[in-house]
PDB file with SEQRES, HELIX, SHEET and CRYST1 records, atoms N, CA, C and O in Angstrom:
SEQRES   1 A   86  MET GLY ASN ARG GLN ASN HIS GLU PRO GLU ARG ARG ARG          
SEQRES   2 A   86  ARG LEU LEU LEU HIS ARG ARG GLU ILE GLU TYR LEU ASP          
SEQRES   3 A   86  GLY ARG VAL ARG LEU GLY GLY LEU THR LEU VAL PRO LEU          
SEQRES   4 A   86  ARG LEU TYR LEU LYS HIS ASN ARG ILE LYS VAL GLU ILE          
SEQRES   5 A   86  ALA ILE ALA ARG GLY LYS LYS LEU TRP ASP LYS ARG GLN          
SEQRES   6 A   86  ALA ILE ALA GLU ARG ASP ALA ARG ARG ASP VAL GLU ARG          
SEQRES   7 A   86  ALA THR ALA HIS ALA LEU ARG GLY                              
HELIX    1 AA1 ARG A   19  ARG A   30  1                                  12    
HELIX    2 AA2 LEU A   60  ARG A   85  1                                  26    
SHEET    1 AA1 2 THR A  35  LYS A  44  0                                        
SHEET    2 AA1 2 ARG A  47  ALA A  55 -1                                        
CRYST1    1.000    1.000    1.000  90.00  90.00  90.00 P 1           1          
ATOM      1  N   MET A   1       1.641 -26.158   5.576  1.00  0.00           N  
ATOM      2  CA  MET A   1       0.214 -25.965   5.502  1.00  0.00           C  
ATOM      3  C   MET A   1      -0.265 -25.363   6.848  1.00  0.00           C  
ATOM      4  O   MET A   1       0.065 -25.822   7.942  1.00  0.00           O  
ATOM      5  N   GLY A   2      -1.082 -24.285   6.662  1.00  0.00           N  
ATOM      6  CA  GLY A   2      -1.589 -23.620   7.818  1.00  0.00           C  
ATOM      7  C   GLY A   2      -3.086 -24.032   8.083  1.00  0.00           C  
ATOM      8  O   GLY A   2      -3.858 -24.307   7.164  1.00  0.00           O  
ATOM      9  N   ASN A   3      -3.424 -24.051   9.383  1.00  0.00           N  
ATOM     10  CA  ASN A   3      -4.807 -24.338   9.781  1.00  0.00           C  
ATOM     11  C   ASN A   3      -4.995 -23.507  11.095  1.00  0.00           C  
ATOM     12  O   ASN A   3      -4.138 -22.723  11.503  1.00  0.00           O  
ATOM     13  N   ARG A   4      -6.160 -23.740  11.709  1.00  0.00           N  
ATOM     14  CA  ARG A   4      -6.490 -22.948  12.940  1.00  0.00           C  
ATOM     15  C   ARG A   4      -5.509 -23.125  14.084  1.00  0.00           C  
ATOM     16  O   ARG A   4      -5.305 -22.215  14.888  1.00  0.00           O  
ATOM     17  N   GLN A   5      -4.874 -24.359  14.152  1.00  0.00           N  
ATOM     18  CA  GLN A   5      -4.017 -24.612  15.263  1.00  0.00           C  
ATOM     19  C   GLN A   5      -2.640 -23.960  15.132  1.00  0.00           C  
ATOM     20  O   GLN A   5      -2.055 -23.569  16.142  1.00  0.00           O  
ATOM     21  N   ASN A   6      -2.123 -23.838  13.946  1.00  0.00           N  
ATOM     22  CA  ASN A   6      -0.762 -23.316  13.759  1.00  0.00           C  
ATOM     23  C   ASN A   6      -0.751 -21.984  12.961  1.00  0.00           C  
ATOM     24  O   ASN A   6       0.218 -21.715  12.251  1.00  0.00           O  
ATOM     25  N   HIS A   7      -1.743 -21.201  13.059  1.00  0.00           N  
ATOM     26  CA  HIS A   7      -1.858 -19.911  12.376  1.00  0.00           C  
ATOM     27  C   HIS A   7      -0.957 -18.863  13.033  1.00  0.00           C  
ATOM     28  O   HIS A   7      -0.959 -18.708  14.254  1.00  0.00           O  
ATOM     29  N   GLU A   8      -0.180 -18.140  12.199  1.00  0.00           N  
ATOM     30  CA  GLU A   8       0.712 -17.027  12.711  1.00  0.00           C  
ATOM     31  C   GLU A   8       0.142 -15.698  12.259  1.00  0.00           C  
ATOM     32  O   GLU A   8       0.452 -15.269  11.147  1.00  0.00           O  
ATOM     33  N   PRO A   9      -0.663 -15.028  13.044  1.00  0.00           N  
ATOM     34  CA  PRO A   9      -1.209 -13.777  12.519  1.00  0.00           C  
ATOM     35  C   PRO A   9      -0.229 -12.645  12.305  1.00  0.00           C  
ATOM     36  O   PRO A   9      -0.528 -11.735  11.532  1.00  0.00           O  
ATOM     37  N   GLU A  10       0.892 -12.654  12.929  1.00  0.00           N  
ATOM     38  CA  GLU A  10       1.879 -11.615  12.798  1.00  0.00           C  
ATOM     39  C   GLU A  10       3.079 -11.902  11.863  1.00  0.00           C  
ATOM     40  O   GLU A  10       4.080 -11.186  11.853  1.00  0.00           O  
ATOM     41  N   ARG A  11       2.920 -12.982  11.084  1.00  0.00           N  
ATOM     42  CA  ARG A  11       4.019 -13.345  10.213  1.00  0.00           C  
ATOM     43  C   ARG A  11       4.174 -12.386   9.052  1.00  0.00           C  
ATOM     44  O   ARG A  11       3.210 -11.692   8.730  1.00  0.00           O  
ATOM     45  N   ARG A  12       5.305 -12.302   8.413  1.00  0.00           N  
ATOM     46  CA  ARG A  12       5.505 -11.411   7.278  1.00  0.00           C  
ATOM     47  C   ARG A  12       4.788 -11.985   6.028  1.00  0.00           C  
ATOM     48  O   ARG A  12       4.823 -13.190   5.780  1.00  0.00           O  
ATOM     49  N   ARG A  13       4.170 -11.132   5.286  1.00  0.00           N  
ATOM     50  CA  ARG A  13       3.438 -11.563   4.076  1.00  0.00           C  
ATOM     51  C   ARG A  13       4.015 -10.904   2.876  1.00  0.00           C  
ATOM     52  O   ARG A  13       4.510  -9.780   2.963  1.00  0.00           O  
ATOM     53  N   ARG A  14       3.968 -11.577   1.739  1.00  0.00           N  
ATOM     54  CA  ARG A  14       4.498 -11.052   0.539  1.00  0.00           C  
ATOM     55  C   ARG A  14       3.456 -10.068  -0.101  1.00  0.00           C  
ATOM     56  O   ARG A  14       2.254 -10.331  -0.109  1.00  0.00           O  
ATOM     57  N   LEU A  15       3.951  -8.987  -0.604  1.00  0.00           N  
ATOM     58  CA  LEU A  15       3.148  -8.015  -1.280  1.00  0.00           C  
ATOM     59  C   LEU A  15       3.293  -8.313  -2.804  1.00  0.00           C  
ATOM     60  O   LEU A  15       4.345  -8.066  -3.395  1.00  0.00           O  
ATOM     61  N   LEU A  16       2.235  -8.835  -3.401  1.00  0.00           N  
ATOM     62  CA  LEU A  16       2.286  -9.274  -4.725  1.00  0.00           C  
ATOM     63  C   LEU A  16       1.971  -8.110  -5.727  1.00  0.00           C  
ATOM     64  O   LEU A  16       0.860  -7.931  -6.224  1.00  0.00           O  
ATOM     65  N   LEU A  17       3.059  -7.352  -5.960  1.00  0.00           N  
ATOM     66  CA  LEU A  17       3.027  -6.245  -6.908  1.00  0.00           C  
ATOM     67  C   LEU A  17       4.331  -6.265  -7.691  1.00  0.00           C  
ATOM     68  O   LEU A  17       5.289  -6.911  -7.267  1.00  0.00           O  
ATOM     69  N   HIS A  18       4.389  -5.564  -8.836  1.00  0.00           N  
ATOM     70  CA  HIS A  18       5.653  -5.440  -9.520  1.00  0.00           C  
ATOM     71  C   HIS A  18       6.515  -4.458  -8.779  1.00  0.00           C  
ATOM     72  O   HIS A  18       6.030  -3.556  -8.096  1.00  0.00           O  
ATOM     73  N   ARG A  19       7.857  -4.660  -8.935  1.00  0.00           N  
ATOM     74  CA  ARG A  19       8.777  -3.833  -8.271  1.00  0.00           C  
ATOM     75  C   ARG A  19       8.518  -2.327  -8.492  1.00  0.00           C  
ATOM     76  O   ARG A  19       8.608  -1.540  -7.549  1.00  0.00           O  
ATOM     77  N   ARG A  20       8.209  -1.946  -9.690  1.00  0.00           N  
ATOM     78  CA  ARG A  20       7.938  -0.524  -9.970  1.00  0.00           C  
ATOM     79  C   ARG A  20       6.680  -0.042  -9.168  1.00  0.00           C  
ATOM     80  O   ARG A  20       6.641   1.075  -8.652  1.00  0.00           O  
ATOM     81  N   GLU A  21       5.699  -0.905  -9.097  1.00  0.00           N  
ATOM     82  CA  GLU A  21       4.507  -0.460  -8.329  1.00  0.00           C  
ATOM     83  C   GLU A  21       4.822  -0.281  -6.872  1.00  0.00           C  
ATOM     84  O   GLU A  21       4.328   0.665  -6.258  1.00  0.00           O  
ATOM     85  N   ILE A  22       5.650  -1.176  -6.268  1.00  0.00           N  
ATOM     86  CA  ILE A  22       6.037  -1.027  -4.858  1.00  0.00           C  
ATOM     87  C   ILE A  22       6.864   0.208  -4.683  1.00  0.00           C  
ATOM     88  O   ILE A  22       6.626   0.959  -3.738  1.00  0.00           O  
ATOM     89  N   GLU A  23       7.820   0.463  -5.536  1.00  0.00           N  
ATOM     90  CA  GLU A  23       8.686   1.670  -5.467  1.00  0.00           C  
ATOM     91  C   GLU A  23       7.851   2.962  -5.592  1.00  0.00           C  
ATOM     92  O   GLU A  23       8.096   3.964  -4.920  1.00  0.00           O  
ATOM     93  N   TYR A  24       6.884   2.881  -6.463  1.00  0.00           N  
ATOM     94  CA  TYR A  24       5.973   4.119  -6.643  1.00  0.00           C  
ATOM     95  C   TYR A  24       5.192   4.367  -5.393  1.00  0.00           C  
ATOM     96  O   TYR A  24       5.162   5.489  -4.887  1.00  0.00           O  
ATOM     97  N   LEU A  25       4.544   3.319  -4.873  1.00  0.00           N  
ATOM     98  CA  LEU A  25       3.761   3.512  -3.654  1.00  0.00           C  
ATOM     99  C   LEU A  25       4.645   3.958  -2.429  1.00  0.00           C  
ATOM    100  O   LEU A  25       4.261   4.823  -1.642  1.00  0.00           O  
ATOM    101  N   ASP A  26       5.843   3.314  -2.320  1.00  0.00           N  
ATOM    102  CA  ASP A  26       6.726   3.674  -1.287  1.00  0.00           C  
ATOM    103  C   ASP A  26       7.176   5.131  -1.354  1.00  0.00           C  
ATOM    104  O   ASP A  26       7.224   5.820  -0.335  1.00  0.00           O  
ATOM    105  N   GLY A  27       7.504   5.594  -2.557  1.00  0.00           N  
ATOM    106  CA  GLY A  27       7.884   6.956  -2.764  1.00  0.00           C  
ATOM    107  C   GLY A  27       6.765   7.928  -2.441  1.00  0.00           C  
ATOM    108  O   GLY A  27       7.012   8.937  -1.779  1.00  0.00           O  
ATOM    109  N   ARG A  28       5.545   7.662  -2.882  1.00  0.00           N  
ATOM    110  CA  ARG A  28       4.414   8.425  -2.550  1.00  0.00           C  
ATOM    111  C   ARG A  28       4.116   8.581  -1.071  1.00  0.00           C  
ATOM    112  O   ARG A  28       3.734   9.653  -0.602  1.00  0.00           O  
ATOM    113  N   VAL A  29       4.301   7.482  -0.346  1.00  0.00           N  
ATOM    114  CA  VAL A  29       3.988   7.482   1.080  1.00  0.00           C  
ATOM    115  C   VAL A  29       5.134   8.203   1.793  1.00  0.00           C  
ATOM    116  O   VAL A  29       4.874   9.018   2.679  1.00  0.00           O  
ATOM    117  N   ARG A  30       6.396   7.931   1.434  1.00  0.00           N  
ATOM    118  CA  ARG A  30       7.537   8.577   2.112  1.00  0.00           C  
ATOM    119  C   ARG A  30       7.640  10.039   1.851  1.00  0.00           C  
ATOM    120  O   ARG A  30       7.729  10.831   2.790  1.00  0.00           O  
ATOM    121  N   LEU A  31       7.631  10.436   0.575  1.00  0.00           N  
ATOM    122  CA  LEU A  31       7.934  11.833   0.135  1.00  0.00           C  
ATOM    123  C   LEU A  31       6.645  12.716   0.041  1.00  0.00           C  
ATOM    124  O   LEU A  31       6.626  13.891   0.409  1.00  0.00           O  
ATOM    125  N   GLY A  32       5.608  12.077  -0.464  1.00  0.00           N  
ATOM    126  CA  GLY A  32       4.371  12.873  -0.731  1.00  0.00           C  
ATOM    127  C   GLY A  32       3.525  13.079   0.514  1.00  0.00           C  
ATOM    128  O   GLY A  32       2.560  13.841   0.459  1.00  0.00           O  
ATOM    129  N   GLY A  33       3.833  12.453   1.606  1.00  0.00           N  
ATOM    130  CA  GLY A  33       2.947  12.590   2.766  1.00  0.00           C  
ATOM    131  C   GLY A  33       1.551  11.966   2.627  1.00  0.00           C  
ATOM    132  O   GLY A  33       0.599  12.347   3.308  1.00  0.00           O  
ATOM    133  N   LEU A  34       1.477  11.010   1.729  1.00  0.00           N  
ATOM    134  CA  LEU A  34       0.205  10.327   1.428  1.00  0.00           C  
ATOM    135  C   LEU A  34       0.152   9.063   2.274  1.00  0.00           C  
ATOM    136  O   LEU A  34       1.137   8.690   2.912  1.00  0.00           O  
ATOM    137  N   THR A  35      -1.028   8.395   2.275  1.00  0.00           N  
ATOM    138  CA  THR A  35      -1.261   7.226   3.088  1.00  0.00           C  
ATOM    139  C   THR A  35      -1.818   6.157   2.179  1.00  0.00           C  
ATOM    140  O   THR A  35      -2.540   6.483   1.237  1.00  0.00           O  
ATOM    141  N   LEU A  36      -1.517   4.902   2.417  1.00  0.00           N  
ATOM    142  CA  LEU A  36      -2.134   3.796   1.757  1.00  0.00           C  
ATOM    143  C   LEU A  36      -3.393   3.361   2.602  1.00  0.00           C  
ATOM    144  O   LEU A  36      -3.322   3.165   3.815  1.00  0.00           O  
ATOM    145  N   VAL A  37      -4.499   3.231   1.901  1.00  0.00           N  
ATOM    146  CA  VAL A  37      -5.738   3.032   2.622  1.00  0.00           C  
ATOM    147  C   VAL A  37      -6.357   1.706   2.022  1.00  0.00           C  
ATOM    148  O   VAL A  37      -6.532   1.609   0.808  1.00  0.00           O  
ATOM    149  N   PRO A  38      -6.672   0.728   2.862  1.00  0.00           N  
ATOM    150  CA  PRO A  38      -7.361  -0.518   2.293  1.00  0.00           C  
ATOM    151  C   PRO A  38      -8.823  -0.163   2.037  1.00  0.00           C  
ATOM    152  O   PRO A  38      -9.519   0.328   2.925  1.00  0.00           O  
ATOM    153  N   LEU A  39      -9.280  -0.421   0.801  1.00  0.00           N  
ATOM    154  CA  LEU A  39     -10.618  -0.159   0.433  1.00  0.00           C  
ATOM    155  C   LEU A  39     -11.524  -1.340   0.507  1.00  0.00           C  
ATOM    156  O   LEU A  39     -12.695  -1.228   0.868  1.00  0.00           O  
ATOM    157  N   ARG A  40     -10.952  -2.526   0.148  1.00  0.00           N  
ATOM    158  CA  ARG A  40     -11.783  -3.721   0.108  1.00  0.00           C  
ATOM    159  C   ARG A  40     -10.889  -4.976   0.367  1.00  0.00           C  
ATOM    160  O   ARG A  40      -9.754  -5.049  -0.104  1.00  0.00           O  
ATOM    161  N   LEU A  41     -11.412  -5.905   1.089  1.00  0.00           N  
ATOM    162  CA  LEU A  41     -10.725  -7.187   1.403  1.00  0.00           C  
ATOM    163  C   LEU A  41     -11.636  -8.310   0.905  1.00  0.00           C  
ATOM    164  O   LEU A  41     -12.827  -8.349   1.215  1.00  0.00           O  
ATOM    165  N   TYR A  42     -11.041  -9.234   0.116  1.00  0.00           N  
ATOM    166  CA  TYR A  42     -11.909 -10.260  -0.433  1.00  0.00           C  
ATOM    167  C   TYR A  42     -11.024 -11.516  -0.663  1.00  0.00           C  
ATOM    168  O   TYR A  42      -9.798 -11.427  -0.723  1.00  0.00           O  
ATOM    169  N   LEU A  43     -11.701 -12.702  -0.789  1.00  0.00           N  
ATOM    170  CA  LEU A  43     -11.051 -13.935  -1.021  1.00  0.00           C  
ATOM    171  C   LEU A  43     -11.163 -14.274  -2.549  1.00  0.00           C  
ATOM    172  O   LEU A  43     -12.189 -14.051  -3.191  1.00  0.00           O  
ATOM    173  N   LYS A  44     -10.074 -14.805  -3.059  1.00  0.00           N  
ATOM    174  CA  LYS A  44     -10.117 -15.237  -4.470  1.00  0.00           C  
ATOM    175  C   LYS A  44      -9.272 -16.501  -4.487  1.00  0.00           C  
ATOM    176  O   LYS A  44      -8.053 -16.459  -4.327  1.00  0.00           O  
ATOM    177  N   HIS A  45      -9.950 -17.628  -4.685  1.00  0.00           N  
ATOM    178  CA  HIS A  45      -9.318 -19.013  -4.611  1.00  0.00           C  
ATOM    179  C   HIS A  45      -8.697 -19.196  -3.255  1.00  0.00           C  
ATOM    180  O   HIS A  45      -9.400 -19.200  -2.245  1.00  0.00           O  
ATOM    181  N   ASN A  46      -7.386 -19.350  -3.211  1.00  0.00           N  
ATOM    182  CA  ASN A  46      -6.754 -19.540  -1.902  1.00  0.00           C  
ATOM    183  C   ASN A  46      -5.968 -18.342  -1.403  1.00  0.00           C  
ATOM    184  O   ASN A  46      -5.055 -18.493  -0.590  1.00  0.00           O  
ATOM    185  N   ARG A  47      -6.319 -17.130  -1.888  1.00  0.00           N  
ATOM    186  CA  ARG A  47      -5.659 -15.975  -1.500  1.00  0.00           C  
ATOM    187  C   ARG A  47      -6.599 -14.918  -0.932  1.00  0.00           C  
ATOM    188  O   ARG A  47      -7.765 -14.833  -1.318  1.00  0.00           O  
ATOM    189  N   ILE A  48      -6.097 -14.150  -0.050  1.00  0.00           N  
ATOM    190  CA  ILE A  48      -6.905 -13.003   0.417  1.00  0.00           C  
ATOM    191  C   ILE A  48      -6.333 -11.750  -0.263  1.00  0.00           C  
ATOM    192  O   ILE A  48      -5.139 -11.467  -0.167  1.00  0.00           O  
ATOM    193  N   LYS A  49      -7.166 -11.048  -0.914  1.00  0.00           N  
ATOM    194  CA  LYS A  49      -6.687  -9.854  -1.705  1.00  0.00           C  
ATOM    195  C   LYS A  49      -7.206  -8.580  -1.020  1.00  0.00           C  
ATOM    196  O   LYS A  49      -8.279  -8.539  -0.417  1.00  0.00           O  
ATOM    197  N   VAL A  50      -6.386  -7.571  -1.153  1.00  0.00           N  
ATOM    198  CA  VAL A  50      -6.756  -6.228  -0.545  1.00  0.00           C  
ATOM    199  C   VAL A  50      -6.636  -5.225  -1.625  1.00  0.00           C  
ATOM    200  O   VAL A  50      -5.573  -5.121  -2.238  1.00  0.00           O  
ATOM    201  N   GLU A  51      -7.668  -4.473  -1.903  1.00  0.00           N  
ATOM    202  CA  GLU A  51      -7.698  -3.381  -2.805  1.00  0.00           C  
ATOM    203  C   GLU A  51      -7.269  -2.129  -2.048  1.00  0.00           C  
ATOM    204  O   GLU A  51      -7.888  -1.774  -1.045  1.00  0.00           O  
ATOM    205  N   ILE A  52      -6.216  -1.454  -2.514  1.00  0.00           N  
ATOM    206  CA  ILE A  52      -5.658  -0.242  -1.788  1.00  0.00           C  
ATOM    207  C   ILE A  52      -5.732   0.971  -2.611  1.00  0.00           C  
ATOM    208  O   ILE A  52      -5.786   0.922  -3.840  1.00  0.00           O  
ATOM    209  N   ALA A  53      -5.735   2.102  -1.907  1.00  0.00           N  
ATOM    210  CA  ALA A  53      -5.734   3.431  -2.587  1.00  0.00           C  
ATOM    211  C   ALA A  53      -4.720   4.363  -1.885  1.00  0.00           C  
ATOM    212  O   ALA A  53      -4.404   4.208  -0.705  1.00  0.00           O  
ATOM    213  N   ILE A  54      -4.251   5.296  -2.643  1.00  0.00           N  
ATOM    214  CA  ILE A  54      -3.418   6.343  -1.989  1.00  0.00           C  
ATOM    215  C   ILE A  54      -4.289   7.514  -1.613  1.00  0.00           C  
ATOM    216  O   ILE A  54      -5.069   7.976  -2.445  1.00  0.00           O  
ATOM    217  N   ALA A  55      -4.193   8.017  -0.398  1.00  0.00           N  
ATOM    218  CA  ALA A  55      -5.071   9.101   0.041  1.00  0.00           C  
ATOM    219  C   ALA A  55      -4.311  10.165   0.770  1.00  0.00           C  
ATOM    220  O   ALA A  55      -3.321   9.877   1.443  1.00  0.00           O  
ATOM    221  N   ARG A  56      -4.771  11.428   0.645  1.00  0.00           N  
ATOM    222  CA  ARG A  56      -4.239  12.501   1.405  1.00  0.00           C  
ATOM    223  C   ARG A  56      -5.058  12.800   2.599  1.00  0.00           C  
ATOM    224  O   ARG A  56      -6.286  12.741   2.550  1.00  0.00           O  
ATOM    225  N   GLY A  57      -4.405  13.123   3.680  1.00  0.00           N  
ATOM    226  CA  GLY A  57      -5.219  13.416   4.914  1.00  0.00           C  
ATOM    227  C   GLY A  57      -5.976  14.693   4.872  1.00  0.00           C  
ATOM    228  O   GLY A  57      -5.729  15.537   4.010  1.00  0.00           O  
ATOM    229  N   LYS A  58      -6.887  14.858   5.774  1.00  0.00           N  
ATOM    230  CA  LYS A  58      -7.721  16.108   5.815  1.00  0.00           C  
ATOM    231  C   LYS A  58      -6.892  17.278   6.306  1.00  0.00           C  
ATOM    232  O   LYS A  58      -5.978  17.122   7.116  1.00  0.00           O  
ATOM    233  N   LYS A  59      -7.231  18.460   5.795  1.00  0.00           N  
ATOM    234  CA  LYS A  59      -6.655  19.646   6.247  1.00  0.00           C  
ATOM    235  C   LYS A  59      -7.281  20.109   7.580  1.00  0.00           C  
ATOM    236  O   LYS A  59      -8.356  19.600   7.898  1.00  0.00           O  
ATOM    237  N   LEU A  60      -6.724  21.003   8.370  1.00  0.00           N  
ATOM    238  CA  LEU A  60      -7.220  21.392   9.647  1.00  0.00           C  
ATOM    239  C   LEU A  60      -8.652  21.967   9.537  1.00  0.00           C  
ATOM    240  O   LEU A  60      -9.530  21.648  10.338  1.00  0.00           O  
ATOM    241  N   TRP A  61      -8.856  22.839   8.501  1.00  0.00           N  
ATOM    242  CA  TRP A  61     -10.176  23.397   8.427  1.00  0.00           C  
ATOM    243  C   TRP A  61     -11.194  22.387   7.999  1.00  0.00           C  
ATOM    244  O   TRP A  61     -12.371  22.563   8.313  1.00  0.00           O  
ATOM    245  N   ASP A  62     -10.819  21.324   7.293  1.00  0.00           N  
ATOM    246  CA  ASP A  62     -11.740  20.236   6.941  1.00  0.00           C  
ATOM    247  C   ASP A  62     -12.136  19.518   8.205  1.00  0.00           C  
ATOM    248  O   ASP A  62     -13.306  19.182   8.383  1.00  0.00           O  
ATOM    249  N   LYS A  63     -11.218  19.284   9.060  1.00  0.00           N  
ATOM    250  CA  LYS A  63     -11.491  18.642  10.352  1.00  0.00           C  
ATOM    251  C   LYS A  63     -12.499  19.405  11.143  1.00  0.00           C  
ATOM    252  O   LYS A  63     -13.475  18.855  11.653  1.00  0.00           O  
ATOM    253  N   ARG A  64     -12.242  20.719  11.239  1.00  0.00           N  
ATOM    254  CA  ARG A  64     -13.157  21.527  12.099  1.00  0.00           C  
ATOM    255  C   ARG A  64     -14.518  21.512  11.486  1.00  0.00           C  
ATOM    256  O   ARG A  64     -15.500  21.490  12.228  1.00  0.00           O  
ATOM    257  N   GLN A  65     -14.653  21.521  10.173  1.00  0.00           N  
ATOM    258  CA  GLN A  65     -15.964  21.517   9.534  1.00  0.00           C  
ATOM    259  C   GLN A  65     -16.664  20.235   9.838  1.00  0.00           C  
ATOM    260  O   GLN A  65     -17.849  20.258  10.174  1.00  0.00           O  
ATOM    261  N   ALA A  66     -15.969  19.069   9.736  1.00  0.00           N  
ATOM    262  CA  ALA A  66     -16.565  17.772  10.019  1.00  0.00           C  
ATOM    263  C   ALA A  66     -17.024  17.716  11.426  1.00  0.00           C  
ATOM    264  O   ALA A  66     -18.108  17.209  11.713  1.00  0.00           O  
ATOM    265  N   ILE A  67     -16.192  18.247  12.348  1.00  0.00           N  
ATOM    266  CA  ILE A  67     -16.560  18.217  13.836  1.00  0.00           C  
ATOM    267  C   ILE A  67     -17.848  19.025  14.039  1.00  0.00           C  
ATOM    268  O   ILE A  67     -18.782  18.598  14.718  1.00  0.00           O  
ATOM    269  N   ALA A  68     -17.852  20.200  13.425  1.00  0.00           N  
ATOM    270  CA  ALA A  68     -19.063  21.074  13.599  1.00  0.00           C  
ATOM    271  C   ALA A  68     -20.346  20.424  13.051  1.00  0.00           C  
ATOM    272  O   ALA A  68     -21.416  20.537  13.649  1.00  0.00           O  
ATOM    273  N   GLU A  69     -20.218  19.750  11.915  1.00  0.00           N  
ATOM    274  CA  GLU A  69     -21.367  19.081  11.270  1.00  0.00           C  
ATOM    275  C   GLU A  69     -21.862  17.910  12.196  1.00  0.00           C  
ATOM    276  O   GLU A  69     -23.059  17.684  12.377  1.00  0.00           O  
ATOM    277  N   ARG A  70     -20.843  17.183  12.768  1.00  0.00           N  
ATOM    278  CA  ARG A  70     -21.224  16.076  13.642  1.00  0.00           C  
ATOM    279  C   ARG A  70     -21.922  16.584  14.914  1.00  0.00           C  
ATOM    280  O   ARG A  70     -22.916  15.995  15.341  1.00  0.00           O  
ATOM    281  N   ASP A  71     -21.416  17.669  15.526  1.00  0.00           N  
ATOM    282  CA  ASP A  71     -22.034  18.222  16.688  1.00  0.00           C  
ATOM    283  C   ASP A  71     -23.421  18.734  16.409  1.00  0.00           C  
ATOM    284  O   ASP A  71     -24.338  18.563  17.212  1.00  0.00           O  
ATOM    285  N   ALA A  72     -23.566  19.354  15.280  1.00  0.00           N  
ATOM    286  CA  ALA A  72     -24.930  19.900  14.911  1.00  0.00           C  
ATOM    287  C   ALA A  72     -25.971  18.742  14.716  1.00  0.00           C  
ATOM    288  O   ALA A  72     -27.123  18.837  15.138  1.00  0.00           O  
ATOM    289  N   ARG A  73     -25.499  17.659  14.059  1.00  0.00           N  
ATOM    290  CA  ARG A  73     -26.367  16.509  13.882  1.00  0.00           C  
ATOM    291  C   ARG A  73     -26.751  15.886  15.209  1.00  0.00           C  
ATOM    292  O   ARG A  73     -27.899  15.488  15.408  1.00  0.00           O  
ATOM    293  N   ARG A  74     -25.778  15.800  16.127  1.00  0.00           N  
ATOM    294  CA  ARG A  74     -26.050  15.191  17.447  1.00  0.00           C  
ATOM    295  C   ARG A  74     -27.033  16.120  18.183  1.00  0.00           C  
ATOM    296  O   ARG A  74     -27.926  15.589  18.843  1.00  0.00           O  
ATOM    297  N   ASP A  75     -26.948  17.446  18.126  1.00  0.00           N  
ATOM    298  CA  ASP A  75     -27.841  18.297  18.792  1.00  0.00           C  
ATOM    299  C   ASP A  75     -29.246  18.114  18.239  1.00  0.00           C  
ATOM    300  O   ASP A  75     -30.213  18.060  18.999  1.00  0.00           O  
ATOM    301  N   VAL A  76     -29.358  18.020  16.952  1.00  0.00           N  
ATOM    302  CA  VAL A  76     -30.679  17.786  16.369  1.00  0.00           C  
ATOM    303  C   VAL A  76     -31.359  16.462  16.759  1.00  0.00           C  
ATOM    304  O   VAL A  76     -32.573  16.365  16.942  1.00  0.00           O  
ATOM    305  N   GLU A  77     -30.496  15.471  16.867  1.00  0.00           N  
ATOM    306  CA  GLU A  77     -31.032  14.120  17.320  1.00  0.00           C  
ATOM    307  C   GLU A  77     -31.452  14.181  18.782  1.00  0.00           C  
ATOM    308  O   GLU A  77     -32.455  13.564  19.141  1.00  0.00           O  
ATOM    309  N   ARG A  78     -30.720  14.907  19.653  1.00  0.00           N  
ATOM    310  CA  ARG A  78     -31.069  15.073  21.020  1.00  0.00           C  
ATOM    311  C   ARG A  78     -32.408  15.828  21.112  1.00  0.00           C  
ATOM    312  O   ARG A  78     -33.293  15.415  21.862  1.00  0.00           O  
ATOM    313  N   ALA A  79     -32.562  16.914  20.370  1.00  0.00           N  
ATOM    314  CA  ALA A  79     -33.761  17.731  20.453  1.00  0.00           C  
ATOM    315  C   ALA A  79     -34.963  16.890  20.021  1.00  0.00           C  
ATOM    316  O   ALA A  79     -36.003  16.917  20.680  1.00  0.00           O  
ATOM    317  N   THR A  80     -34.833  16.153  18.937  1.00  0.00           N  
ATOM    318  CA  THR A  80     -36.008  15.330  18.514  1.00  0.00           C  
ATOM    319  C   THR A  80     -36.285  14.259  19.505  1.00  0.00           C  
ATOM    320  O   THR A  80     -37.452  14.008  19.808  1.00  0.00           O  
ATOM    321  N   ALA A  81     -35.302  13.618  20.024  1.00  0.00           N  
ATOM    322  CA  ALA A  81     -35.540  12.576  21.026  1.00  0.00           C  
ATOM    323  C   ALA A  81     -36.234  13.140  22.271  1.00  0.00           C  
ATOM    324  O   ALA A  81     -37.143  12.518  22.821  1.00  0.00           O  
ATOM    325  N   HIS A  82     -35.808  14.290  22.693  1.00  0.00           N  
ATOM    326  CA  HIS A  82     -36.366  14.990  23.862  1.00  0.00           C  
ATOM    327  C   HIS A  82     -37.809  15.392  23.596  1.00  0.00           C  
ATOM    328  O   HIS A  82     -38.651  15.263  24.485  1.00  0.00           O  
ATOM    329  N   ALA A  83     -38.122  15.883  22.383  1.00  0.00           N  
ATOM    330  CA  ALA A  83     -39.497  16.263  22.007  1.00  0.00           C  
ATOM    331  C   ALA A  83     -40.405  15.091  21.937  1.00  0.00           C  
ATOM    332  O   ALA A  83     -41.572  15.191  22.313  1.00  0.00           O  
ATOM    333  N   LEU A  84     -39.895  13.937  21.449  1.00  0.00           N  
ATOM    334  CA  LEU A  84     -40.732  12.734  21.428  1.00  0.00           C  
ATOM    335  C   LEU A  84     -41.099  12.151  22.798  1.00  0.00           C  
ATOM    336  O   LEU A  84     -42.171  11.586  23.015  1.00  0.00           O  
ATOM    337  N   ARG A  85     -40.107  12.334  23.728  1.00  0.00           N  
ATOM    338  CA  ARG A  85     -40.369  11.848  25.123  1.00  0.00           C  
ATOM    339  C   ARG A  85     -41.302  12.778  25.851  1.00  0.00           C  
ATOM    340  O   ARG A  85     -42.157  12.276  26.580  1.00  0.00           O  
ATOM    341  N   GLY A  86     -41.226  14.028  25.731  1.00  0.00           N  
ATOM    342  CA  GLY A  86     -42.006  14.965  26.502  1.00  0.00           C  
ATOM    343  C   GLY A  86     -43.265  15.301  25.980  1.00  0.00           C  
ATOM    344  O   GLY A  86     -43.990  16.094  26.580  1.00  0.00           O  
TER     345      GLY A  86                                                      
END                                                                             
């Protein structure tokens, strides 16, 4: 029985999936260059459940576009803050 005094945060945990599901996910991550991403974490009775998805990373041009949009948004916020102060 676990409680706050004897909790092991780094212990191995069982992945409650069918063997085929585990093999499918493992193959997609190893060979497909995909990543498992946790979408949701929730409690159900005495278990903690994680909803996961398979995702592909961004391409280089996608990253550049996201960085440019973030910089533009930051510049607009600075300009409006400066205009409100002055």
